TORNU-235565 format. One record per atom (N, C-alpha, C): residue in three letters; atom name; x negated, z, y negated. Coordinates in steps of 0.1 Angstrom, whole numbers, plus 5000, padded with zeros to 4 digits. Layout:
# TORNU-235565
ala / CA / X / Z / Y
...
END
This chain:
# TORNU-235565
ala / N / 0684 / 7922 / 3018
ala / CA / 0691 / 7915 / 3011
ala / C / 0703 / 7918 / 3008
ser / N / 0708 / 7916 / 2997
ser / CA / 0721 / 7922 / 2990
ser / C / 0731 / 7913 / 2998
val / N / 0743 / 7919 / 2997
val / CA / 0757 / 7912 / 3001
val / C / 0762 / 7906 / 2989
ala / N / 0768 / 7894 / 2988
ala / CA / 0773 / 7890 / 2977
ala / C / 0790 / 7895 / 2977
pro / N / 0796 / 7899 / 2966
pro / CA / 0811 / 7903 / 2967
pro / C / 0818 / 7892 / 2970
pro / N / 0831 / 7894 / 2976
pro / CA / 0837 / 7882 / 2980
pro / C / 0841 / 7880 / 2969
glu / N / 0846 / 7864 / 2969
glu / CA / 0850 / 7855 / 2960
glu / C / 0866 / 7862 / 2955
leu / N / 0867 / 7863 / 2945
leu / CA / 0882 / 7866 / 2939
leu / C / 0891 / 7854 / 2938
his / N / 0902 / 7851 / 2943
his / CA / 0915 / 7841 / 2944
his / C / 0922 / 7846 / 2934
his / N / 0921 / 7840 / 2921
his / CA / 0930 / 7842 / 2910
his / C / 0943 / 7832 / 2911
his / N / 0953 / 7841 / 2905
his / CA / 0967 / 7834 / 2905
his / C / 0968 / 7829 / 2892
phe / N / 0974 / 7818 / 2889
phe / CA / 0976 / 7811 / 2876
phe / C / 0993 / 7811 / 2873
pro / N / 0997 / 7822 / 2865
pro / CA / 1012 / 7823 / 2867
pro / C / 1019 / 7813 / 2858
arg / N / 1023 / 7803 / 2862
arg / CA / 1030 / 7790 / 2856
arg / C / 1046 / 7795 / 2853
trp / N / 1050 / 7805 / 2862
trp / CA / 1062 / 7813 / 2859
trp / C / 1064 / 7818 / 2845
ala / N / 1053 / 7822 / 2840
ala / CA / 1057 / 7827 / 2827
ala / C / 1056 / 7819 / 2812
gln / N / 1057 / 7805 / 2819
gln / CA / 1058 / 7796 / 2807
gln / C / 1071 / 7787 / 2810
arg / N / 1078 / 7794 / 2818
arg / CA / 1095 / 7788 / 2821
arg / C / 1104 / 7794 / 2810
ala / N / 1114 / 7786 / 2808
ala / CA / 1118 / 7785 / 2794
ala / C / 1127 / 7802 / 2794
leu / N / 1131 / 7806 / 2806
leu / CA / 1139 / 7820 / 2804
leu / C / 1126 / 7828 / 2802
val / N / 1117 / 7830 / 2807
val / CA / 1107 / 7841 / 2805
val / C / 1103 / 7839 / 2792
arg / N / 1102 / 7826 / 2784
arg / CA / 1097 / 7826 / 2770
arg / C / 1106 / 7831 / 2762
cys / N / 1120 / 7828 / 2767
cys / CA / 1131 / 7836 / 2756
cys / C / 1129 / 7850 / 2757
ile / N / 1128 / 7856 / 2771
ile / CA / 1128 / 7871 / 2770
ile / C / 1115 / 7873 / 2763
arg / N / 1109 / 7869 / 2765
arg / CA / 1091 / 7870 / 2756
arg / C / 1096 / 7875 / 2740
ile / N / 1103 / 7863 / 2734
ile / CA / 1103 / 7862 / 2721
ile / C / 1110 / 7874 / 2716
val / N / 1122 / 7878 / 2723
val / CA / 1134 / 7884 / 2720
val / C / 1124 / 7899 / 2720
ile / N / 1114 / 7901 / 2731
ile / CA / 1111 / 7915 / 2732
ile / C / 1100 / 7917 / 2720
tyr / N / 1092 / 7904 / 2720
tyr / CA / 1083 / 7903 / 2706
tyr / C / 1087 / 7907 / 2695
tyr / N / 1100 / 7904 / 2690
tyr / CA / 1105 / 7906 / 2678
tyr / C / 1115 / 7923 / 2680
leu / N / 1115 / 7927 / 2688
leu / CA / 1124 / 7940 / 2691
leu / C / 1110 / 7949 / 2692
phe / N / 1099 / 7949 / 2696
phe / CA / 1091 / 7959 / 2701
phe / C / 1075 / 7956 / 2694
thr / N / 1070 / 7942 / 2696
thr / CA / 1057 / 7940 / 2693
thr / C / 1055 / 7939 / 2679
trp / N / 1064 / 7929 / 2673
trp / CA / 1063 / 7927 / 2660
trp / C / 1065 / 7943 / 2649
pro / N / 1075 / 7948 / 2650
pro / CA / 1075 / 7960 / 2648
pro / C / 1063 / 7968 / 2648
ala / N / 1059 / 7970 / 2659
ala / CA / 1046 / 7981 / 2663
ala / C / 1036 / 7977 / 2656
thr / N / 1034 / 7964 / 2656
thr / CA / 1022 / 7956 / 2649
thr / C / 1023 / 7961 / 2631
leu / N / 1036 / 7959 / 2629
leu / CA / 1036 / 7963 / 2614
leu / C / 1034 / 7977 / 2609
leu / N / 1039 / 7987 / 2619
leu / CA / 1039 / 8002 / 2617
leu / C / 1027 / 8008 / 2620
met / N / 1016 / 8003 / 2632
met / CA / 1006 / 8008 / 2635
met / C / 0993 / 8001 / 2628
ala / N / 0992 / 7989 / 2627
ala / CA / 0982 / 7982 / 2622
ala / C / 0983 / 7976 / 2608
lys / N / 0995 / 7974 / 2602
lys / CA / 0998 / 7971 / 2587
lys / C / 0989 / 7959 / 2584
pro / N / 0986 / 7947 / 2591
pro / CA / 0976 / 7937 / 2589
pro / C / 0983 / 7930 / 2575
thr / N / 0971 / 7922 / 2574
thr / CA / 0973 / 7914 / 2561
thr / C / 0966 / 7898 / 2566
val / N / 0977 / 7891 / 2565
val / CA / 0974 / 7878 / 2569
val / C / 0966 / 7870 / 2559
ile / N / 0955 / 7863 / 2561
ile / CA / 0948 / 7853 / 2552
ile / C / 0948 / 7839 / 2558
gly / N / 0951 / 7832 / 2552
gly / CA / 0949 / 7815 / 2558
gly / C / 0957 / 7811 / 2567
arg / N / 0971 / 7817 / 2569
arg / CA / 0982 / 7809 / 2577
arg / C / 0983 / 7797 / 2573
glu / N / 0981 / 7794 / 2559
glu / CA / 0987 / 7781 / 2555
glu / C / 0977 / 7769 / 2560
arg / N / 0966 / 7773 / 2562
arg / CA / 0956 / 7766 / 2566
arg / C / 0961 / 7758 / 2581
leu / N / 0974 / 7764 / 2587
leu / CA / 0978 / 7758 / 2600
leu / C / 0990 / 7750 / 2597
arg / N / 0994 / 7747 / 2585
arg / CA / 1003 / 7738 / 2581
arg / C / 1002 / 7724 / 2585
ala / N / 0992 / 7718 / 2582
ala / CA / 0989 / 7704 / 2588
ala / C / 0984 / 7702 / 2600
ala / N / 0981 / 7713 / 2608
ala / CA / 0978 / 7710 / 2621
ala / C / 0990 / 7706 / 2629
glu / N / 0988 / 7699 / 2638
glu / CA / 0999 / 7691 / 2649
glu / C / 0996 / 7696 / 2663
gly / N / 1006 / 7698 / 2671
gly / CA / 1006 / 7698 / 2685
gly / C / 0997 / 7710 / 2687
pro / N / 0996 / 7712 / 2702
pro / CA / 0988 / 7727 / 2706
pro / C / 0973 / 7729 / 2698
leu / N / 0969 / 7741 / 2699
leu / CA / 0958 / 7743 / 2692
leu / C / 0950 / 7750 / 2703
leu / N / 0934 / 7751 / 2703
leu / CA / 0928 / 7761 / 2711
leu / C / 0921 / 7769 / 2699
phe / N / 0927 / 7784 / 2697
phe / CA / 0924 / 7790 / 2693
phe / C / 0912 / 7801 / 2697
ile / N / 0902 / 7802 / 2691
ile / CA / 0889 / 7808 / 2692
ile / C / 0889 / 7826 / 2683
ser / N / 0889 / 7835 / 2689
ser / CA / 0887 / 7847 / 2682
ser / C / 0879 / 7856 / 2689
asn / N / 0870 / 7865 / 2680
asn / CA / 0865 / 7876 / 2687
asn / C / 0873 / 7888 / 2690
his / N / 0867 / 7892 / 2699
his / CA / 0877 / 7904 / 2705
his / C / 0873 / 7918 / 2704
val / N / 0880 / 7924 / 2693
val / CA / 0877 / 7938 / 2689
val / C / 0884 / 7950 / 2694
thr / N / 0898 / 7948 / 2697
thr / CA / 0904 / 7958 / 2703
thr / C / 0915 / 7953 / 2712
tyr / N / 0922 / 7961 / 2722
tyr / CA / 0931 / 7957 / 2733
tyr / C / 0942 / 7952 / 2725
ile / N / 0946 / 7954 / 2713
ile / CA / 0958 / 7948 / 2706
ile / C / 0958 / 7937 / 2700
asp / N / 0945 / 7929 / 2703
asp / CA / 0941 / 7920 / 2695
asp / C / 0954 / 7909 / 2698
pro / N / 0957 / 7905 / 2711
pro / CA / 0969 / 7893 / 2711
pro / C / 0981 / 7895 / 2702
gly / N / 0983 / 7910 / 2699
gly / CA / 0996 / 7912 / 2692
gly / C / 0992 / 7910 / 2679
leu / N / 0981 / 7912 / 2675
leu / CA / 0977 / 7908 / 2657
leu / C / 0975 / 7894 / 2659
leu / N / 0968 / 7888 / 2667
leu / CA / 0970 / 7870 / 2664
leu / C / 0982 / 7865 / 2664
met / N / 0992 / 7871 / 2670
met / CA / 1006 / 7863 / 2675
met / C / 1013 / 7868 / 2658
phe / N / 1011 / 7882 / 2654
phe / CA / 1013 / 7884 / 2641
phe / C / 1011 / 7874 / 2631
ala / N / 0997 / 7869 / 2630
ala / CA / 0993 / 7861 / 2618
ala / C / 0997 / 7845 / 2619
met / N / 1002 / 7842 / 2633
met / CA / 1005 / 7829 / 2636
met / C / 1016 / 7824 / 2630
pro / N / 1019 / 7814 / 2628
pro / CA / 1033 / 7808 / 2622
pro / C / 1040 / 7806 / 2636
thr / N / 1053 / 7809 / 2636
thr / CA / 1063 / 7808 / 2644
thr / C / 1061 / 7795 / 2654
arg / N / 1059 / 7786 / 2652
arg / CA / 1057 / 7774 / 2662
arg / C / 1046 / 7778 / 2671
tyr / N / 1035 / 7783 / 2669
tyr / CA / 1025 / 7788 / 2674
tyr / C / 1027 / 7802 / 2685
arg / N / 1030 / 7809 / 2676
arg / CA / 1037 / 7822 / 2681
arg / C / 1042 / 7822 / 2694
his / N / 1053 / 7814 / 2696
his / CA / 1061 / 7813 / 2706
his / C / 1056 / 7807 / 2717
arg / N / 1047 / 7798 / 2716
arg / CA / 1042 / 7790 / 2728
arg / C / 1025 / 7792 / 2727
leu / N / 1024 / 7805 / 2734
leu / CA / 1007 / 7807 / 2732
leu / C / 1006 / 7812 / 2745
ala / N / 0995 / 7806 / 2752
ala / CA / 0991 / 7811 / 2767
ala / C / 0973 / 7821 / 2761
ile / N / 0974 / 7833 / 2765
ile / CA / 0962 / 7839 / 2763
ile / C / 0953 / 7842 / 2774
ala / N / 0940 / 7838 / 2774
ala / CA / 0933 / 7839 / 2784
ala / C / 0929 / 7857 / 2784
met / N / 0929 / 7860 / 2797
met / CA / 0922 / 7873 / 2796
met / C / 0913 / 7874 / 2808
gln / N / 0905 / 7882 / 2809
gln / CA / 0895 / 7886 / 2819
gln / C / 0901 / 7883 / 2830
gly / N / 0895 / 7874 / 2841
gly / CA / 0903 / 7872 / 2852
gly / C / 0900 / 7884 / 2863
glu / N / 0890 / 7889 / 2862
glu / CA / 0887 / 7899 / 2874
glu / C / 0896 / 7912 / 2874
met / N / 0899 / 7914 / 2857
met / CA / 0906 / 7928 / 2853
met / C / 0919 / 7922 / 2857
leu / N / 0922 / 7910 / 2854
leu / CA / 0939 / 7907 / 2855
leu / C / 0944 / 7904 / 2873
thr / N / 0935 / 7902 / 2878
thr / CA / 0933 / 7900 / 2894
thr / C / 0936 / 7916 / 2901
ala / N / 0925 / 7923 / 2897
ala / CA / 0925 / 7937 / 2896
ala / C / 0938 / 7944 / 2894
met / N / 0947 / 7940 / 2885
met / CA / 0959 / 7945 / 2882
met / C / 0969 / 7942 / 2894
arg / N / 0968 / 7927 / 2895
arg / CA / 0978 / 7922 / 2903
arg / C / 0978 / 7926 / 2920
lys / N / 0964 / 7929 / 2924
lys / CA / 0963 / 7932 / 2937
lys / C / 0951 / 7944 / 2936
pro / N / 0955 / 7955 / 2931
pro / CA / 0948 / 7967 / 2928
pro / C / 0942 / 7972 / 2943
pro / N / 0928 / 7977 / 2943
pro / CA / 0921 / 7983 / 2955
pro / C / 0931 / 7991 / 2962
lys / N / 0930 / 7990 / 2977
lys / CA / 0937 / 7997 / 2986
lys / C / 0933 / 8015 / 2985
glu / N / 0923 / 8015 / 2980
glu / CA / 0920 / 8031 / 2979
glu / C / 0928 / 8038 / 2967
met / N / 0934 / 8032 / 2959
met / CA / 0940 / 8038 / 2950
met / C / 0953 / 8043 / 2956
asn / N / 0958 / 8057 / 2949
asn / CA / 0969 / 8063 / 2954
asn / C / 0980 / 8053 / 2950
ile / N / 0990 / 8055 / 2957
ile / CA / 1005 / 8046 / 2956
ile / C / 1009 / 8044 / 2941
phe / N / 1008 / 8057 / 2936
phe / CA / 1014 / 8056 / 2919
phe / C / 1006 / 8048 / 2911
gln / N / 0991 / 8048 / 2913
gln / CA / 0983 / 8043 / 2905
gln / C / 0984 / 8027 / 2911
arg / N / 0986 / 8023 / 2920
arg / CA / 0987 / 8011 / 2924
arg / C / 1000 / 8003 / 2919
ala / N / 1010 / 8013 / 2917
ala / CA / 1025 / 8008 / 2914
ala / C / 1021 / 8004 / 2897
ile / N / 1017 / 8014 / 2891
ile / CA / 1012 / 8010 / 2880
ile / C / 1003 / 7998 / 2875
glu / N / 0995 / 7996 / 2881
glu / CA / 0988 / 7986 / 2881
glu / C / 0995 / 7970 / 2882
ile / N / 1003 / 7969 / 2894
ile / CA / 1011 / 7961 / 2896
ile / C / 1022 / 7958 / 2883
val / N / 1028 / 7967 / 2880
val / CA / 1038 / 7965 / 2871
val / C / 1033 / 7961 / 2859
ser / N / 1021 / 7966 / 2854
ser / CA / 1014 / 7962 / 2840
ser / C / 1011 / 7948 / 2843
tyr / N / 1004 / 7942 / 2854
tyr / CA / 1000 / 7930 / 2855
tyr / C / 1016 / 7922 / 2852
trp / N / 1027 / 7924 / 2858
trp / CA / 1037 / 7918 / 2857
trp / C / 1041 / 7917 / 2842
leu / N / 1041 / 7930 / 2835
leu / CA / 1046 / 7930 / 2820
leu / C / 1034 / 7921 / 2813
val / N / 1023 / 7923 / 2813
val / CA / 1015 / 7919 / 2804
val / C / 1016 / 7903 / 2809
thr / N / 1017 / 7899 / 2821
thr / CA / 1017 / 7884 / 2819
thr / C / 1030 / 7878 / 2814
ala / N / 1044 / 7886 / 2819
ala / CA / 1053 / 7881 / 2812
ala / C / 1055 / 7884 / 2797
leu / N / 1048 / 7892 / 2790
leu / CA / 1053 / 7896 / 2776
leu / C / 1042 / 7889 / 2768
phe / N / 1029 / 7885 / 2773
phe / CA / 1020 / 7880 / 2766
phe / C / 1014 / 7865 / 2772
asp / N / 1021 / 7861 / 2785
asp / CA / 1017 / 7848 / 2788
asp / C / 1004 / 7848 / 2787
val / N / 0997 / 7860 / 2797
val / CA / 0981 / 7859 / 2797
val / C / 0980 / 7849 / 2813
phe / N / 0968 / 7845 / 2812
phe / CA / 0961 / 7838 / 2824
phe / C / 0946 / 7841 / 2825
pro / N / 0943 / 7841 / 2838
pro / CA / 0930 / 7848 / 2840
pro / C / 0920 / 7835 / 2837
leu / N / 0912 / 7840 / 2831
leu / CA / 0897 / 7833 / 2825
leu / C / 0886 / 7842 / 2834
pro / N / 0881 / 7838 / 2845
pro / CA / 0872 / 7845 / 2851
pro / C / 0859 / 7847 / 2848
gln / N / 0851 / 7857 / 2851
gln / CA / 0838 / 7856 / 2843
gln / C / 0826 / 7851 / 2854
arg / N / 0831 / 7852 / 2866
arg / CA / 0820 / 7850 / 2876
arg / C / 0823 / 7836 / 2885
ser / N / 0837 / 7834 / 2889
ser / CA / 0838 / 7822 / 2896
ser / C / 0856 / 7816 / 2894
gly / N / 0859 / 7803 / 2897
gly / CA / 0869 / 7801 / 2894
gly / C / 0875 / 7794 / 2882
phe / N / 0865 / 7797 / 2871
phe / CA / 0866 / 7792 / 2858
phe / C / 0873 / 7776 / 2856
arg / N / 0868 / 7770 / 2865
arg / CA / 0872 / 7756 / 2866
arg / C / 0888 / 7753 / 2865
glu / N / 0891 / 7763 / 2879
glu / CA / 0907 / 7762 / 2876
glu / C / 0914 / 7767 / 2866
ser / N / 0910 / 7779 / 2860
ser / CA / 0912 / 7785 / 2848
ser / C / 0913 / 7774 / 2837
phe / N / 0904 / 7766 / 2835
phe / CA / 0901 / 7758 / 2823
phe / C / 0913 / 7745 / 2829
ala / N / 0915 / 7743 / 2837
ala / CA / 0926 / 7734 / 2845
ala / C / 0941 / 7738 / 2841
phe / N / 0941 / 7750 / 2843
phe / CA / 0952 / 7755 / 2840
phe / C / 0957 / 7756 / 2825
ala / N / 0946 / 7762 / 2817
ala / CA / 0946 / 7759 / 2801
ala / C / 0950 / 7745 / 2799
gly / N / 0946 / 7736 / 2804
gly / CA / 0947 / 7721 / 2801
gly / C / 0960 / 7717 / 2805
glu / N / 0968 / 7725 / 2813
glu / CA / 0981 / 7721 / 2819
glu / C / 0991 / 7727 / 2807
ser / N / 0985 / 7742 / 2804
ser / CA / 0994 / 7747 / 2793
ser / C / 0997 / 7738 / 2781
val / N / 0984 / 7734 / 2777
val / CA / 0985 / 7722 / 2765
val / C / 0993 / 7713 / 2769
asp / N / 0991 / 7707 / 2782
asp / CA / 1002 / 7695 / 2783
asp / C / 1016 / 7701 / 2782
arg / N / 1021 / 7715 / 2785
arg / CA / 1033 / 7716 / 2784
arg / C / 1038 / 7724 / 2768
gly / N / 1027 / 7720 / 2760
gly / CA / 1031 / 7721 / 2747
gly / C / 1027 / 7736 / 2741
tyr / N / 1021 / 7743 / 2750
tyr / CA / 1012 / 7758 / 2748
tyr / C / 0998 / 7755 / 2740
ser / N / 0997 / 7764 / 2731
ser / CA / 0986 / 7767 / 2726
ser / C / 0976 / 7774 / 2729
val / N / 0966 / 7777 / 2732
val / CA / 0956 / 7786 / 2742
val / C / 0948 / 7793 / 2735
val / N / 0946 / 7807 / 2734
val / CA / 0939 / 7819 / 2728
val / C / 0927 / 7821 / 2738
ile / N / 0914 / 7819 / 2735
ile / CA / 0902 / 7825 / 2742
ile / C / 0894 / 7835 / 2735
phe / N / 0888 / 7845 / 2739
phe / CA / 0877 / 7852 / 2735
phe / C / 0866 / 7847 / 2742
pro / N / 0857 / 7840 / 2734
pro / CA / 0849 / 7834 / 2743
pro / C / 0835 / 7842 / 2745
glu / N / 0836 / 7856 / 2740
glu / CA / 0823 / 7862 / 2741
glu / C / 0825 / 7868 / 2757
gly / N / 0836 / 7870 / 2760
gly / CA / 0838 / 7877 / 2774
gly / C / 0836 / 7890 / 2773
arg / N / 0838 / 7899 / 2761
arg / CA / 0839 / 7911 / 2761
arg / C / 0843 / 7917 / 2747
arg / N / 0847 / 7927 / 2746
arg / CA / 0851 / 7932 / 2731
arg / C / 0837 / 7933 / 2723
thr / N / 0838 / 7934 / 2714
thr / CA / 0825 / 7933 / 2703
thr / C / 0825 / 7951 / 2699
thr / N / 0816 / 7953 / 2698
thr / CA / 0812 / 7966 / 2692
thr / C / 0809 / 7969 / 2677
asp / N / 0807 / 7959 / 2670
asp / CA / 0803 / 7961 / 2658
asp / C / 0812 / 7948 / 2647
gly / N / 0819 / 7942 / 2655
gly / CA / 0829 / 7936 / 2648
gly / C / 0821 / 7922 / 2645
gln / N / 0810 / 7917 / 2651
gln / CA / 0804 / 7906 / 2650
gln / C / 0804 / 7896 / 2661
met / N / 0807 / 7885 / 2659
met / CA / 0804 / 7876 / 2670
met / C / 0793 / 7876 / 2677
ser / N / 0794 / 7879 / 2691
ser / CA / 0783 / 7877 / 2702
ser / C / 0781 / 7862 / 2706
pro / N / 0773 / 7858 / 2714
pro / CA / 0770 / 7844 / 2719
pro / C / 0782 / 7843 / 2729
phe / N / 0786 / 7830 / 2728
phe / CA / 0797 / 7826 / 2736
phe / C / 0793 / 7824 / 2750
arg / N / 0802 / 7826 / 2760
arg / CA / 0799 / 7825 / 2776
arg / C / 0796 / 7809 / 2778
ala / N / 0790 / 7804 / 2786
ala / CA / 0788 / 7790 / 2792
ala / C / 0804 / 7787 / 2794
gly / N / 0805 / 7774 / 2792
gly / CA / 0816 / 7766 / 2798
gly / C / 0826 / 7763 / 2787
ile / N / 0828 / 7771 / 2774
ile / CA / 0837 / 7771 / 2766
ile / C / 0839 / 7754 / 2759
gly / N / 0828 / 7750 / 2760
gly / CA / 0829 / 7735 / 2755
gly / C / 0836 / 7725 / 2765
ile / N / 0835 / 7730 / 2776
ile / CA / 0842 / 7723 / 2788
ile / C / 0859 / 7724 / 2786
leu / N / 0861 / 7739 / 2783
leu / CA / 0876 / 7743 / 2779
leu / C / 0881 / 7736 / 2768
trp / N / 0873 / 7734 / 2757
trp / CA / 0877 / 7728 / 2744
trp / C / 0878 / 7713 / 2747
phe / N / 0871 / 7705 / 2757
phe / CA / 0872 / 7693 / 2761
phe / C / 0886 / 7689 / 2768
arg / N / 0885 / 7700 / 2782
arg / CA / 0898 / 7698 / 2790
arg / C / 0911 / 7700 / 2783
cys / N / 0910 / 7708 / 2772
cys / CA / 0926 / 7712 / 2764
cys / C / 0927 / 7696 / 2754
gly / N / 0918 / 7690 / 2749
gly / CA / 0918 / 7679 / 2746
gly / C / 0926 / 7683 / 2730
ser / N / 0924 / 7695 / 2728
ser / CA / 0931 / 7696 / 2715
ser / C / 0923 / 7704 / 2704
met / N / 0924 / 7703 / 2688
met / CA / 0915 / 7707 / 2680
met / C / 0915 / 7721 / 2681
asp / N / 0905 / 7729 / 2676
asp / CA / 0901 / 7742 / 2677
asp / C / 0906 / 7748 / 2663
tyr / N / 0910 / 7759 / 2663
tyr / CA / 0911 / 7770 / 2650
tyr / C / 0904 / 7782 / 2655
pro / N / 0897 / 7785 / 2645
pro / CA / 0891 / 7782 / 2632
pro / C / 0884 / 7768 / 2631
pro / N / 0884 / 7760 / 2621
pro / CA / 0876 / 7745 / 2625
pro / C / 0860 / 7749 / 2624
END
């Protein structure tokens, strides 16, 4: 008989949505992320005007093509969404960054921990686990919406290899219902 891996306990970083952290995130976004996105990706935004009539927080659903998708999505959004955006990230990966294995050397562990704090503070990510604990993640997403934040999810649970949408992971409908928001794209 195989032994099940221990259940991970995910941390939901409410501190990343405090006013001071949000202000720092906005400043760093316009100093570094915005220019880097322009220089490296040269994105063309199509359809931003479709968000003009939208009200309140939204649930943005996107396929996941590259590690820089959050920066590209933020670039494409109107300012009112860009500045209040909570981004779901693979929970197991985020938790491993926050609490790296003791087998790693001290420098690797330090890099993982600093990476966790930076990605959480600068992109307001929260864990969306693939194995267990997703109800808590859905509740956190709903709390974020209650605080006026839109939520971004990558519902396939992994990056695409061919640019096409893969089937959504189970539970995405529950998240939409819990957030009580309209989704984009419609």
